[in-house]
N, C-alpha and C positions, 0 to 999 in steps of 0.2 A: 601270704602277703610279702614277708621277708624275702621270698624268693625273687619275686618281682623287683623288689627293690635292690636287692644284690644285682640282679642282671641289669638293671638301668645304671646303677653305679658303676659297674665294670664296663658297660657301654659308653658311659660318660668319660671314663678314664682314657678309653681308646680316642674318642672324639677330641678329648682337650689336647691329648699329646699329639695330635696330628691336626691341630689348629681347624677342627672341622667343627659344625654345628648341624643340629637336627631339629626341626619343628614338631610340636607336639602331634600333628598330623603325620608326619613321617614317623615317629615314634608308635603311634597307634597301628600304622599298617606293619610295621616292624614286629611288635607285639602279636598281632593278629597272626601274622605268617608263622609265628614261632610257638603258637598255641597258648599263648597267654590270654585269659579271659579276665572281665571285670569281676567284682566282688558278686554281681549279680548273674555272673555265667554266661556273659553277652561279650561280643567282640568290641573293641574299644573303636570309637568313631573320631577320635582327634579332636573332640570339643573340652569341655569343662571337665570331664572326669580324667582324662589324660593329663590336662595341666595340673589338677588336684594331686596325681599320682606323682608327678615330678616334684610338686612343693612338698609332698609327704616325705619323699625320698630325700631331699635336700633336709630338711628338719630332723628324720631319722638319723643322717649321719653327724649332724651339728649335736643333737642330743647325745650321741655315743663319743662326743668330744672329737669328732674328726672334721674340724672345720675345713681344712685344706681339700679334703676329699668331697665336702658339700660344695665348695668353691667350684669344683670341676663339674658339678651337677649345672650350677649357675651359669658356666662358661660354655657348657656343650649344648644345653636345650634353650630353645628360642621360640618365640611366636613367629607367624608368619611373616611379620614386618620387621623381625630381627631384634626385637626387645627381650630381655630376660623373662625366662618362662617359669621361673620358681616362685 
């Protein structure tokens, strides 16, 4: 699980530093393309599970005392209508 969270964290750093955004649906496609599976061993669909992973990554970084890094998750990942996804 931490491998996925680290991957999302590093992706968020890239996106935030370039003023870019990614929706949960786009993240799901990206994770699937790079052979990341859900905890059930299935592909991501871009729904609730993907947004839960974004939220868990935000909380993981926050719990590690890395609030600035958690804020990059909040900045980079959005819902389809542009709202915060974390």
